[in-house]
Biopython code that builds the backbone (N, CA, C, O; Angstrom):
import numpy as np
from Bio.PDB.StructureBuilder import StructureBuilder

atoms = [
    (1, "MET", "N", (35.030, -5.766, -41.955)),
    (1, "MET", "CA", (34.610, -4.800, -42.943)),
    (1, "MET", "C", (35.522, -3.580, -42.920)),
    (1, "MET", "O", (35.847, -3.023, -43.968)),
    (2, "ARG", "N", (35.932, -3.167, -41.730)),
    (2, "ARG", "CA", (36.831, -2.002, -41.645)),
    (2, "ARG", "C", (38.146, -2.282, -42.356)),
    (2, "ARG", "O", (38.685, -1.396, -43.018)),
    (3, "ALA", "N", (38.669, -3.484, -42.235)),
    (3, "ALA", "CA", (39.926, -3.831, -42.898)),
    (3, "ALA", "C", (39.748, -3.867, -44.415)),
    (3, "ALA", "O", (40.667, -3.495, -45.145)),
    (4, "LEU", "N", (38.594, -4.304, -44.901)),
    (4, "LEU", "CA", (38.345, -4.294, -46.340)),
    (4, "LEU", "C", (38.286, -2.864, -46.868)),
    (4, "LEU", "O", (38.771, -2.588, -47.965)),
    (5, "VAL", "N", (37.702, -1.963, -46.101)),
    (5, "VAL", "CA", (37.567, -0.576, -46.533)),
    (5, "VAL", "C", (38.879, 0.185, -46.361)),
    (5, "VAL", "O", (39.251, 0.968, -47.235)),
    (6, "ALA", "N", (39.582, -0.029, -45.254)),
    (6, "ALA", "CA", (40.778, 0.764, -44.952)),
    (6, "ALA", "C", (42.086, 0.083, -45.313)),
    (6, "ALA", "O", (43.130, 0.735, -45.326)),
    (7, "GLY", "N", (42.061, -1.192, -45.603)),
    (7, "GLY", "CA", (43.298, -1.876, -45.963)),
    (7, "GLY", "C", (44.076, -2.361, -44.754)),
    (7, "GLY", "O", (43.574, -2.365, -43.630)),
    (8, "LYS", "N", (45.316, -2.769, -45.007)),
    (8, "LYS", "CA", (46.156, -3.360, -43.967)),
    (8, "LYS", "C", (46.514, -2.378, -42.857)),
    (8, "LYS", "O", (46.802, -2.785, -41.731)),
    (9, "ARG", "N", (46.496, -1.111, -43.169)),
    (9, "ARG", "CA", (46.945, -0.115, -42.189)),
    (9, "ARG", "C", (45.790, 0.449, -41.360)),
    (9, "ARG", "O", (45.813, 1.615, -40.965)),
    (10, "ILE", "N", (44.800, -0.369, -41.105)),
    (10, "ILE", "CA", (43.620, 0.069, -40.367)),
    (10, "ILE", "C", (43.981, 0.672, -39.015)),
    (10, "ILE", "O", (43.322, 1.611, -38.569)),
    (11, "ASN", "N", (45.008, 0.156, -38.357)),
    (11, "ASN", "CA", (45.367, 0.636, -37.022)),
    (11, "ASN", "C", (46.217, 1.894, -37.045)),
    (11, "ASN", "O", (46.527, 2.434, -35.983)),
    (12, "GLU", "N", (46.605, 2.379, -38.220)),
    (12, "GLU", "CA", (47.438, 3.571, -38.308)),
    (12, "GLU", "C", (46.639, 4.865, -38.341)),
    (12, "GLU", "O", (47.224, 5.942, -38.228)),
    (13, "PHE", "N", (45.337, 4.795, -38.491)),
    (13, "PHE", "CA", (44.541, 6.007, -38.583)),
    (13, "PHE", "C", (44.425, 6.648, -37.206)),
    (13, "PHE", "O", (44.009, 6.003, -36.243)),
    (14, "ARG", "N", (44.785, 7.892, -37.125)),
    (14, "ARG", "CA", (44.773, 8.602, -35.846)),
    (14, "ARG", "C", (43.913, 9.852, -35.885)),
    (14, "ARG", "O", (43.705, 10.491, -34.853)),
    (15, "PHE", "N", (43.412, 10.208, -37.051)),
    (15, "PHE", "CA", (42.653, 11.431, -37.178)),
    (15, "PHE", "C", (41.162, 11.101, -37.186)),
    (15, "PHE", "O", (40.710, 10.302, -38.006)),
    (16, "PRO", "N", (40.397, 11.708, -36.282)),
    (16, "PRO", "CA", (38.972, 11.392, -36.185)),
    (16, "PRO", "C", (38.220, 11.451, -37.512)),
    (16, "PRO", "O", (37.393, 10.572, -37.757)),
    (17, "PRO", "N", (38.462, 12.449, -38.398)),
    (17, "PRO", "CA", (37.694, 12.439, -39.661)),
    (17, "PRO", "C", (37.932, 11.170, -40.484)),
    (17, "PRO", "O", (36.992, 10.623, -41.059)),
    (18, "GLU", "N", (39.177, 10.702, -40.542)),
    (18, "GLU", "CA", (39.464, 9.471, -41.282)),
    (18, "GLU", "C", (38.784, 8.282, -40.630)),
    (18, "GLU", "O", (38.201, 7.443, -41.318)),
    (19, "GLU", "N", (38.852, 8.204, -39.320)),
    (19, "GLU", "CA", (38.247, 7.086, -38.603)),
    (19, "GLU", "C", (36.735, 7.071, -38.787)),
    (19, "GLU", "O", (36.138, 6.007, -38.947)),
    (20, "MET", "N", (36.116, 8.246, -38.764)),
    (20, "MET", "CA", (34.669, 8.329, -38.930)),
    (20, "MET", "C", (34.277, 7.939, -40.357)),
    (20, "MET", "O", (33.264, 7.267, -40.557)),
    (21, "GLU", "N", (35.065, 8.352, -41.341)),
    (21, "GLU", "CA", (34.788, 8.006, -42.730)),
    (21, "GLU", "C", (34.900, 6.493, -42.943)),
    (21, "GLU", "O", (34.072, 5.896, -43.631)),
    (22, "ILE", "N", (35.915, 5.885, -42.355)),
    (22, "ILE", "CA", (36.105, 4.434, -42.477)),
    (22, "ILE", "C", (34.971, 3.686, -41.788)),
    (22, "ILE", "O", (34.441, 2.718, -42.333)),
    (23, "ALA", "N", (34.599, 4.128, -40.598)),
    (23, "ALA", "CA", (33.513, 3.470, -39.870)),
    (23, "ALA", "C", (32.206, 3.573, -40.653)),
    (23, "ALA", "O", (31.445, 2.607, -40.715)),
    (24, "ALA", "N", (31.941, 4.731, -41.248)),
    (24, "ALA", "CA", (30.716, 4.902, -42.031)),
    (24, "ALA", "C", (30.743, 4.008, -43.264)),
    (24, "ALA", "O", (29.746, 3.358, -43.577)),
    (25, "ALA", "N", (31.859, 3.970, -43.960)),
    (25, "ALA", "CA", (31.972, 3.138, -45.165)),
    (25, "ALA", "C", (31.854, 1.659, -44.821)),
    (25, "ALA", "O", (31.254, 0.893, -45.574)),
    (26, "ALA", "N", (32.419, 1.256, -43.692)),
    (26, "ALA", "CA", (32.384, -0.153, -43.285)),
    (26, "ALA", "C", (30.976, -0.592, -42.903)),
    (26, "ALA", "O", (30.659, -1.779, -42.980)),
    (27, "SER", "N", (30.133, 0.343, -42.495)),
    (27, "SER", "CA", (28.775, -0.033, -42.108)),
    (27, "SER", "C", (27.796, 0.035, -43.280)),
    (27, "SER", "O", (26.654, -0.411, -43.164)),
    (28, "ASP", "N", (28.244, 0.597, -44.414)),
    (28, "ASP", "CA", (27.401, 0.665, -45.616)),
    (28, "ASP", "C", (27.307, -0.699, -46.291)),
    (28, "ASP", "O", (28.179, -1.554, -46.137)),
    (29, "SER", "N", (26.232, -0.874, -47.038)),
    (29, "SER", "CA", (26.153, -2.010, -47.947)),
    (29, "SER", "C", (27.033, -1.645, -49.134)),
    (29, "SER", "O", (26.857, -0.579, -49.725)),
    (30, "ARG", "N", (27.992, -2.522, -49.497)),
    (30, "ARG", "CA", (28.980, -2.172, -50.516)),
    (30, "ARG", "C", (29.208, -3.313, -51.487)),
    (30, "ARG", "O", (29.004, -4.482, -51.160)),
    (31, "HIS", "N", (29.642, -2.948, -52.701)),
    (31, "HIS", "CA", (30.183, -3.907, -53.663)),
    (31, "HIS", "C", (31.701, -3.879, -53.464)),
    (31, "HIS", "O", (32.297, -2.807, -53.362)),
    (32, "PHE", "N", (32.320, -5.054, -53.410)),
    (32, "PHE", "CA", (33.772, -5.162, -53.238)),
    (32, "PHE", "C", (34.377, -5.966, -54.373)),
    (32, "PHE", "O", (33.746, -6.880, -54.903)),
    (33, "ILE", "N", (35.600, -5.623, -54.742)),
    (33, "ILE", "CA", (36.401, -6.508, -55.577)),
    (33, "ILE", "C", (37.801, -6.547, -54.987)),
    (33, "ILE", "O", (38.267, -5.581, -54.384)),
    (34, "MET", "N", (38.447, -7.661, -55.171)),
    (34, "MET", "CA", (39.859, -7.805, -54.812)),
    (34, "MET", "C", (40.588, -8.210, -56.079)),
    (34, "MET", "O", (40.166, -9.124, -56.788)),
    (35, "VAL", "N", (41.679, -7.526, -56.356)),
    (35, "VAL", "CA", (42.499, -7.838, -57.522)),
    (35, "VAL", "C", (43.823, -8.370, -56.988)),
    (35, "VAL", "O", (44.500, -7.705, -56.203)),
    (36, "LEU", "N", (44.183, -9.566, -57.418)),
    (36, "LEU", "CA", (45.411, -10.215, -56.959)),
    (36, "LEU", "C", (46.306, -10.485, -58.162)),
    (36, "LEU", "O", (45.839, -10.929, -59.211)),
    (37, "ALA", "N", (47.587, -10.214, -57.999)),
    (37, "ALA", "CA", (48.547, -10.503, -59.072)),
    (37, "ALA", "C", (49.564, -11.515, -58.555)),
    (37, "ALA", "O", (50.159, -11.335, -57.492)),
    (38, "PHE", "N", (49.748, -12.586, -59.332)),
    (38, "PHE", "CA", (50.681, -13.637, -58.960)),
    (38, "PHE", "C", (51.814, -13.695, -59.980)),
    (38, "PHE", "O", (51.647, -13.319, -61.140)),
    (39, "GLU", "N", (52.951, -14.168, -59.528)),
    (39, "GLU", "CA", (54.107, -14.306, -60.412)),
    (39, "GLU", "C", (53.825, -15.387, -61.454)),
    (39, "GLU", "O", (53.428, -16.500, -61.111)),
    (40, "PHE", "N", (54.034, -15.051, -62.726)),
    (40, "PHE", "CA", (53.689, -15.952, -63.819)),
    (40, "PHE", "C", (54.542, -17.225, -63.801)),
    (40, "PHE", "O", (54.012, -18.325, -63.958)),
    (41, "GLU", "N", (55.842, -17.085, -63.615)),
    (41, "GLU", "CA", (56.723, -18.264, -63.626)),
    (41, "GLU", "C", (56.355, -19.241, -62.514)),
    (41, "GLU", "O", (56.382, -20.453, -62.723)),
    (42, "ALA", "N", (56.018, -18.734, -61.352)),
    (42, "ALA", "CA", (55.606, -19.604, -60.244)),
    (42, "ALA", "C", (54.274, -20.287, -60.571)),
    (42, "ALA", "O", (54.081, -21.464, -60.266)),
    (43, "ALA", "N", (53.363, -19.542, -61.191)),
    (43, "ALA", "CA", (52.059, -20.111, -61.545)),
    (43, "ALA", "C", (52.205, -21.259, -62.539)),
    (43, "ALA", "O", (51.451, -22.229, -62.476)),
    (44, "LYS", "N", (53.165, -21.159, -63.454)),
    (44, "LYS", "CA", (53.390, -22.248, -64.410)),
    (44, "LYS", "C", (53.830, -23.527, -63.696)),
    (44, "LYS", "O", (53.649, -24.628, -64.216)),
    (45, "LYS", "N", (54.405, -23.377, -62.510)),
    (45, "LYS", "CA", (54.833, -24.527, -61.706)),
    (45, "LYS", "C", (53.760, -24.898, -60.680)),
    (45, "LYS", "O", (54.026, -25.664, -59.754)),
    (46, "HIS", "N", (52.570, -24.365, -60.840)),
    (46, "HIS", "CA", (51.443, -24.588, -59.925)),
    (46, "HIS", "C", (51.758, -24.093, -58.517)),
    (46, "HIS", "O", (51.299, -24.663, -57.527)),
    (47, "GLU", "N", (52.540, -23.032, -58.444)),
    (47, "GLU", "CA", (52.843, -22.381, -57.165)),
    (47, "GLU", "C", (52.166, -21.018, -57.160)),
    (47, "GLU", "O", (51.923, -20.432, -58.215)),
    (48, "LYS", "N", (51.866, -20.524, -55.981)),
    (48, "LYS", "CA", (51.248, -19.208, -55.856)),
    (48, "LYS", "C", (52.213, -18.271, -55.139)),
    (48, "LYS", "O", (52.482, -18.430, -53.948)),
    (49, "LYS", "N", (52.724, -17.305, -55.871)),
    (49, "LYS", "CA", (53.585, -16.281, -55.285)),
    (49, "LYS", "C", (52.908, -14.932, -55.534)),
    (49, "LYS", "O", (52.963, -14.386, -56.636)),
    (50, "LEU", "N", (52.275, -14.414, -54.495)),
    (50, "LEU", "CA", (51.533, -13.168, -54.605)),
    (50, "LEU", "C", (52.489, -11.998, -54.784)),
    (50, "LEU", "O", (53.419, -11.817, -53.997)),
    (51, "LEU", "N", (52.254, -11.207, -55.826)),
    (51, "LEU", "CA", (53.065, -10.013, -56.071)),
    (51, "LEU", "C", (52.443, -8.785, -55.416)),
    (51, "LEU", "O", (53.134, -8.002, -54.764)),
    (52, "TRP", "N", (51.147, -8.625, -55.592)),
    (52, "TRP", "CA", (50.440, -7.507, -54.977)),
    (52, "TRP", "C", (48.944, -7.798, -54.954)),
    (52, "TRP", "O", (48.453, -8.688, -55.648)),
    (53, "SER", "N", (48.234, -7.022, -54.137)),
    (53, "SER", "CA", (46.780, -7.147, -54.086)),
    (53, "SER", "C", (46.172, -5.762, -53.900)),
    (53, "SER", "O", (46.815, -4.850, -53.380)),
    (54, "ALA", "N", (44.946, -5.626, -54.325)),
    (54, "ALA", "CA", (44.212, -4.372, -54.153)),
    (54, "ALA", "C", (42.775, -4.716, -53.776)),
    (54, "ALA", "O", (42.191, -5.662, -54.304)),
    (55, "LYS", "N", (42.219, -3.943, -52.864)),
    (55, "LYS", "CA", (40.827, -4.108, -52.448)),
    (55, "LYS", "C", (40.110, -2.806, -52.779)),
    (55, "LYS", "O", (40.562, -1.723, -52.407)),
    (56, "LEU", "N", (38.999, -2.922, -53.476)),
    (56, "LEU", "CA", (38.242, -1.747, -53.878)),
    (56, "LEU", "C", (36.781, -1.942, -53.516)),
    (56, "LEU", "O", (36.278, -3.065, -53.542)),
    (57, "SER", "N", (36.096, -0.853, -53.178)),
    (57, "SER", "CA", (34.683, -0.955, -52.847)),
    (57, "SER", "C", (33.961, 0.328, -53.200)),
    (57, "SER", "O", (34.559, 1.394, -53.346)),
    (58, "VAL", "N", (32.650, 0.186, -53.330)),
    (58, "VAL", "CA", (31.768, 1.313, -53.625)),
    (58, "VAL", "C", (30.427, 1.019, -52.949)),
    (58, "VAL", "O", (30.016, -0.139, -52.885)),
    (59, "PRO", "N", (29.737, 2.047, -52.444)),
    (59, "PRO", "CA", (28.414, 1.784, -51.871)),
    (59, "PRO", "C", (27.517, 1.106, -52.907)),
    (59, "PRO", "O", (27.557, 1.446, -54.090)),
    (60, "SER", "N", (26.715, 0.154, -52.458)),
    (60, "SER", "CA", (25.922, -0.643, -53.396)),
    (60, "SER", "C", (24.494, -0.148, -53.597)),
    (60, "SER", "O", (23.812, -0.603, -54.516)),
    (61, "ILE", "N", (24.036, 0.760, -52.770)),
    (61, "ILE", "CA", (22.655, 1.228, -52.885)),
    (61, "ILE", "C", (22.472, 1.972, -54.208)),
    (61, "ILE", "O", (23.140, 2.969, -54.480)),
    (62, "GLY", "N", (21.544, 1.456, -55.023)),
    (62, "GLY", "CA", (21.245, 2.082, -56.301)),
    (62, "GLY", "C", (22.262, 1.823, -57.394)),
    (62, "GLY", "O", (22.208, 2.449, -58.452)),
    (63, "VAL", "N", (23.199, 0.900, -57.150)),
    (63, "VAL", "CA", (24.267, 0.622, -58.117)),
    (63, "VAL", "C", (24.264, -0.870, -58.434)),
    (63, "VAL", "O", (24.316, -1.702, -57.528)),
    (64, "SER", "N", (24.203, -1.202, -59.708)),
    (64, "SER", "CA", (24.251, -2.617, -60.078)),
    (64, "SER", "C", (25.672, -3.141, -59.899)),
    (64, "SER", "O", (26.632, -2.370, -59.912)),
    (65, "ALA", "N", (25.798, -4.432, -59.736)),
    (65, "ALA", "CA", (27.128, -5.040, -59.592)),
    (65, "ALA", "C", (27.962, -4.808, -60.844)),
    (65, "ALA", "O", (29.159, -4.540, -60.742)),
    (66, "ASP", "N", (27.353, -4.906, -62.027)),
    (66, "ASP", "CA", (28.094, -4.681, -63.271)),
    (66, "ASP", "C", (28.664, -3.268, -63.342)),
    (66, "ASP", "O", (29.836, -3.083, -63.670)),
    (67, "ASP", "N", (27.830, -2.270, -63.033)),
    (67, "ASP", "CA", (28.297, -0.883, -63.055)),
    (67, "ASP", "C", (29.377, -0.643, -62.010)),
    (67, "ASP", "O", (30.343, 0.078, -62.259)),
    (68, "ALA", "N", (29.207, -1.253, -60.830)),
    (68, "ALA", "CA", (30.189, -1.082, -59.759)),
    (68, "ALA", "C", (31.539, -1.667, -60.155)),
    (68, "ALA", "O", (32.575, -1.035, -59.946)),
    (69, "MET", "N", (31.534, -2.874, -60.728)),
    (69, "MET", "CA", (32.798, -3.521, -61.105)),
    (69, "MET", "C", (33.545, -2.700, -62.153)),
    (69, "MET", "O", (34.759, -2.518, -62.056)),
    (70, "LEU", "N", (32.828, -2.213, -63.138)),
    (70, "LEU", "CA", (33.455, -1.413, -64.186)),
    (70, "LEU", "C", (34.064, -0.139, -63.596)),
    (70, "LEU", "O", (35.201, 0.207, -63.915)),
    (71, "ALA", "N", (33.325, 0.549, -62.749)),
    (71, "ALA", "CA", (33.822, 1.782, -62.133)),
    (71, "ALA", "C", (35.027, 1.513, -61.230)),
    (71, "ALA", "O", (35.982, 2.290, -61.226)),
    (72, "LEU", "N", (34.986, 0.419, -60.468)),
    (72, "LEU", "CA", (36.087, 0.107, -59.558)),
    (72, "LEU", "C", (37.369, -0.230, -60.313)),
    (72, "LEU", "O", (38.449, 0.220, -59.928)),
    (73, "VAL", "N", (37.262, -1.011, -61.374)),
    (73, "VAL", "CA", (38.454, -1.369, -62.146)),
    (73, "VAL", "C", (39.044, -0.133, -62.826)),
    (73, "VAL", "O", (40.261, 0.053, -62.844)),
    (74, "ARG", "N", (38.169, 0.708, -63.384)),
    (74, "ARG", "CA", (38.663, 1.942, -64.013)),
    (74, "ARG", "C", (39.360, 2.849, -63.002)),
    (74, "ARG", "O", (40.447, 3.360, -63.272)),
    (75, "ALA", "N", (38.747, 3.047, -61.855)),
    (75, "ALA", "CA", (39.314, 3.942, -60.842)),
    (75, "ALA", "C", (40.570, 3.355, -60.221)),
    (75, "ALA", "O", (41.499, 4.092, -59.890)),
    (76, "GLY", "N", (40.609, 2.036, -60.059)),
    (76, "GLY", "CA", (41.751, 1.405, -59.410)),
    (76, "GLY", "C", (42.939, 1.187, -60.315)),
    (76, "GLY", "O", (44.057, 1.009, -59.832)),
    (77, "GLY", "N", (42.722, 1.197, -61.623)),
    (77, "GLY", "CA", (43.791, 0.916, -62.585)),
    (77, "GLY", "C", (45.114, 1.608, -62.298)),
    (77, "GLY", "O", (46.149, 0.941, -62.292)),
    (78, "PRO", "N", (45.128, 2.915, -62.060)),
    (78, "PRO", "CA", (46.399, 3.601, -61.808)),
    (78, "PRO", "C", (47.106, 3.154, -60.515)),
    (78, "PRO", "O", (48.300, 3.400, -60.341)),
    (79, "TYR", "N", (46.371, 2.504, -59.622)),
    (79, "TYR", "CA", (46.947, 2.076, -58.344)),
    (79, "TYR", "C", (47.396, 0.620, -58.354)),
    (79, "TYR", "O", (48.146, 0.205, -57.471)),
    (80, "PHE", "N", (46.955, -0.159, -59.330)),
    (80, "PHE", "CA", (47.295, -1.574, -59.355)),
    (80, "PHE", "C", (48.806, -1.752, -59.469)),
    (80, "PHE", "O", (49.453, -1.136, -60.316)),
    (81, "GLY", "N", (49.355, -2.600, -58.608)),
    (81, "GLY", "CA", (50.782, -2.890, -58.634)),
    (81, "GLY", "C", (51.636, -1.860, -57.937)),
    (81, "GLY", "O", (52.862, -1.942, -57.999)),
    (82, "ARG", "N", (51.028, -0.890, -57.272)),
    (82, "ARG", "CA", (51.790, 0.166, -56.591)),
    (82, "ARG", "C", (51.457, 0.190, -55.109)),
    (82, "ARG", "O", (50.313, -0.027, -54.709)),
    (83, "GLN", "N", (52.449, 0.451, -54.323)),
    (83, "GLN", "CA", (52.270, 0.565, -52.879)),
    (83, "GLN", "C", (51.718, 1.951, -52.557)),
    (83, "GLN", "O", (52.228, 2.954, -53.057)),
    (84, "THR", "N", (50.691, 2.009, -51.734)),
    (84, "THR", "CA", (50.186, 3.290, -51.248)),
    (84, "THR", "C", (50.412, 3.333, -49.743)),
    (84, "THR", "O", (50.400, 2.302, -49.071)),
    (85, "SER", "N", (50.616, 4.526, -49.230)),
    (85, "SER", "CA", (50.908, 4.658, -47.800)),
    (85, "SER", "C", (49.677, 4.421, -46.937)),
    (85, "SER", "O", (49.802, 4.055, -45.768)),
    (86, "ARG", "N", (48.502, 4.623, -47.496)),
    (86, "ARG", "CA", (47.255, 4.380, -46.774)),
    (86, "ARG", "C", (46.128, 4.207, -47.770)),
    (86, "ARG", "O", (46.318, 4.395, -48.971)),
    (87, "ALA", "N", (44.969, 3.853, -47.281)),
    (87, "ALA", "CA", (43.820, 3.659, -48.161)),
    (87, "ALA", "C", (43.549, 4.940, -48.942)),
    (87, "ALA", "O", (43.691, 6.042, -48.412)),
    (88, "GLN", "N", (43.166, 4.790, -50.183)),
    (88, "GLN", "CA", (42.866, 5.926, -51.050)),
    (88, "GLN", "C", (41.359, 6.082, -51.180)),
    (88, "GLN", "O", (40.641, 5.096, -51.349)),
    (89, "HIS", "N", (40.884, 7.304, -51.100)),
    (89, "HIS", "CA", (39.459, 7.597, -51.282)),
    (89, "HIS", "C", (39.336, 8.369, -52.586)),
    (89, "HIS", "O", (39.871, 9.470, -52.720)),
    (90, "ILE", "N", (38.627, 7.783, -53.546)),
    (90, "ILE", "CA", (38.495, 8.392, -54.865)),
    (90, "ILE", "C", (37.013, 8.524, -55.185)),
    (90, "ILE", "O", (36.258, 7.565, -55.024)),
    (91, "GLU", "N", (36.592, 9.685, -55.631)),
    (91, "GLU", "CA", (35.210, 9.900, -56.058)),
    (91, "GLU", "C", (35.128, 9.641, -57.559)),
    (91, "GLU", "O", (35.792, 10.314, -58.347)),
    (92, "VAL", "N", (34.322, 8.675, -57.947)),
    (92, "VAL", "CA", (34.141, 8.377, -59.373)),
    (92, "VAL", "C", (32.660, 8.159, -59.660)),
    (92, "VAL", "O", (31.924, 7.653, -58.813)),
    (93, "PRO", "N", (32.229, 8.543, -60.852)),
    (93, "PRO", "CA", (30.833, 8.263, -61.201)),
    (93, "PRO", "C", (30.633, 6.767, -61.415)),
    (93, "PRO", "O", (31.480, 6.095, -62.002)),
    (94, "VAL", "N", (29.512, 6.260, -60.936)),
    (94, "VAL", "CA", (29.187, 4.847, -61.090)),
    (94, "VAL", "C", (27.863, 4.748, -61.823)),
    (94, "VAL", "O", (26.897, 5.424, -61.468)),
    (95, "GLY", "N", (27.819, 3.915, -62.832)),
    (95, "GLY", "CA", (26.586, 3.721, -63.573)),
    (95, "GLY", "C", (26.483, 4.674, -64.741)),
    (95, "GLY", "O", (27.437, 5.354, -65.118)),
    (96, "HIS", "N", (25.324, 4.695, -65.279)),
    (96, "HIS", "CA", (25.073, 5.519, -66.460)),
    (96, "HIS", "C", (24.695, 6.926, -66.037)),
    (96, "HIS", "O", (23.808, 7.125, -65.207)),
    (97, "ILE", "N", (25.367, 7.879, -66.609)),
    (97, "ILE", "CA", (25.032, 9.269, -66.344)),
    (97, "ILE", "C", (24.263, 9.751, -67.571)),
    (97, "ILE", "O", (24.782, 9.719, -68.687)),
    (98, "GLY", "N", (23.068, 10.184, -67.367)),
    (98, "GLY", "CA", (22.247, 10.601, -68.493)),
    (98, "GLY", "C", (21.302, 11.696, -68.081)),
    (98, "GLY", "O", (21.376, 12.229, -66.974)),
    (99, "ARG", "N", (20.411, 12.021, -68.995)),
    (99, "ARG", "CA", (19.431, 13.039, -68.682)),
    (99, "ARG", "C", (18.139, 12.701, -69.399)),
    (99, "ARG", "O", (18.118, 11.935, -70.362)),
    (100, "VAL", "N", (17.087, 13.280, -68.917)),
    (100, "VAL", "CA", (15.783, 13.094, -69.524)),
    (100, "VAL", "C", (15.295, 14.463, -69.977)),
    (100, "VAL", "O", (15.255, 15.407, -69.188)),
    (101, "ASP", "N", (14.928, 14.567, -71.240)),
    (101, "ASP", "CA", (14.334, 15.793, -71.759)),
    (101, "ASP", "C", (12.847, 15.543, -71.918)),
    (101, "ASP", "O", (12.438, 14.730, -72.747)),
    (102, "ALA", "N", (12.033, 16.234, -71.131)),
    (102, "ALA", "CA", (10.579, 16.065, -71.196)),
    (102, "ALA", "C", (9.999, 17.156, -72.078)),
    (102, "ALA", "O", (10.302, 18.337, -71.909)),
    (103, "GLY", "N", (9.173, 16.750, -73.009)),
    (103, "GLY", "CA", (8.517, 17.707, -73.895)),
    (103, "GLY", "C", (7.273, 18.265, -73.238)),
    (103, "GLY", "O", (7.012, 18.009, -72.063)),
    (104, "PRO", "N", (6.521, 19.016, -73.986)),
    (104, "PRO", "CA", (5.287, 19.590, -73.423)),
    (104, "PRO", "C", (4.269, 18.489, -73.110)),
    (104, "PRO", "O", (4.220, 17.462, -73.787)),
    (105, "THR", "N", (3.469, 18.718, -72.086)),
    (105, "THR", "CA", (2.431, 17.768, -71.692)),
    (105, "THR", "C", (1.341, 17.756, -72.754)),
    (105, "THR", "O", (0.938, 18.804, -73.258)),
    (106, "GLU", "N", (0.866, 16.552, -73.089)),
    (106, "GLU", "CA", (-0.146, 16.408, -74.123)),
    (106, "GLU", "C", (-1.226, 15.460, -73.618)),
    (106, "GLU", "O", (-0.908, 14.361, -73.163)),
    (107, "LEU", "N", (-2.488, 15.854, -73.686)),
    (107, "LEU", "CA", (-3.610, 15.021, -73.272)),
    (107, "LEU", "C", (-3.964, 14.093, -74.421)),
    (107, "LEU", "O", (-4.304, 14.560, -75.508)),
    (108, "LYS", "N", (-3.890, 12.788, -74.199)),
    (108, "LYS", "CA", (-4.172, 11.799, -75.230)),
    (108, "LYS", "C", (-5.622, 11.335, -75.205)),
    (108, "LYS", "O", (-6.212, 11.075, -76.254)),
    (109, "GLU", "N", (-6.199, 11.231, -74.003)),
    (109, "GLU", "CA", (-7.543, 10.684, -73.885)),
    (109, "GLU", "C", (-8.145, 11.169, -72.573)),
    (109, "GLU", "O", (-7.431, 11.312, -71.581)),
    (110, "LEU", "N", (-9.409, 11.414, -72.556)),
    (110, "LEU", "CA", (-10.138, 11.809, -71.362)),
    (110, "LEU", "C", (-11.116, 10.699, -71.029)),
    (110, "LEU", "O", (-11.962, 10.360, -71.856)),
    (111, "LEU", "N", (-11.020, 10.120, -69.828)),
    (111, "LEU", "CA", (-11.877, 8.998, -69.428)),
    (111, "LEU", "C", (-13.140, 9.516, -68.739)),
    (111, "LEU", "O", (-13.133, 10.579, -68.117)),
    (112, "ASP", "N", (-14.241, 8.732, -68.863)),
    (112, "ASP", "CA", (-15.475, 9.059, -68.138)),
    (112, "ASP", "C", (-15.221, 8.882, -66.647)),
    (112, "ASP", "O", (-14.274, 8.215, -66.232)),
    (113, "GLU", "N", (-16.097, 9.502, -65.849)),
    (113, "GLU", "CA", (-15.983, 9.373, -64.404)),
    (113, "GLU", "C", (-16.215, 7.949, -63.932)),
    (113, "GLU", "O", (-15.746, 7.579, -62.856)),
    (114, "LYS", "N", (-16.937, 7.128, -64.718)),
    (114, "LYS", "CA", (-17.227, 5.753, -64.351)),
    (114, "LYS", "C", (-15.949, 4.997, -64.423)),
    (114, "LYS", "O", (-15.926, 3.796, -64.155)),
]
sb = StructureBuilder()
sb.init_structure("model")
sb.init_model(0)
sb.init_chain("A")
sb.init_seg("    ")
for serial, (resi, resn, name, xyz) in enumerate(atoms, 1):
    if name == "N":
        sb.init_residue(resn, " ", resi, " ")
    sb.init_atom(name, np.array(xyz, "f"), 0.0, 1.0, " ", f" {name:<3s}", serial, name[0])
structure = sb.get_structure()
């Protein structure tokens, strides 16, 4: 789980705050996606030549898989196909952001004590 959250460079983290953040994220229940890109010409020959990969995750508590996937792809888009020096931590809204406007309270019916 730590490798999924921190990426290939899991052993390069030397700063306690980063290590604590990774350990906390790895112990959370999470939605994950992996995006893999293969060379098209090789694929036409039924060969697999991996060009790049990306692993993305978000805590899953209170988040549907559909909302998580959409948020992860949107947030990861600028990083796809690019090398990063270490795992990236990005804060993005997940799910529907809305509000509830409550009007004045209105009594519709009064029931007997029975």
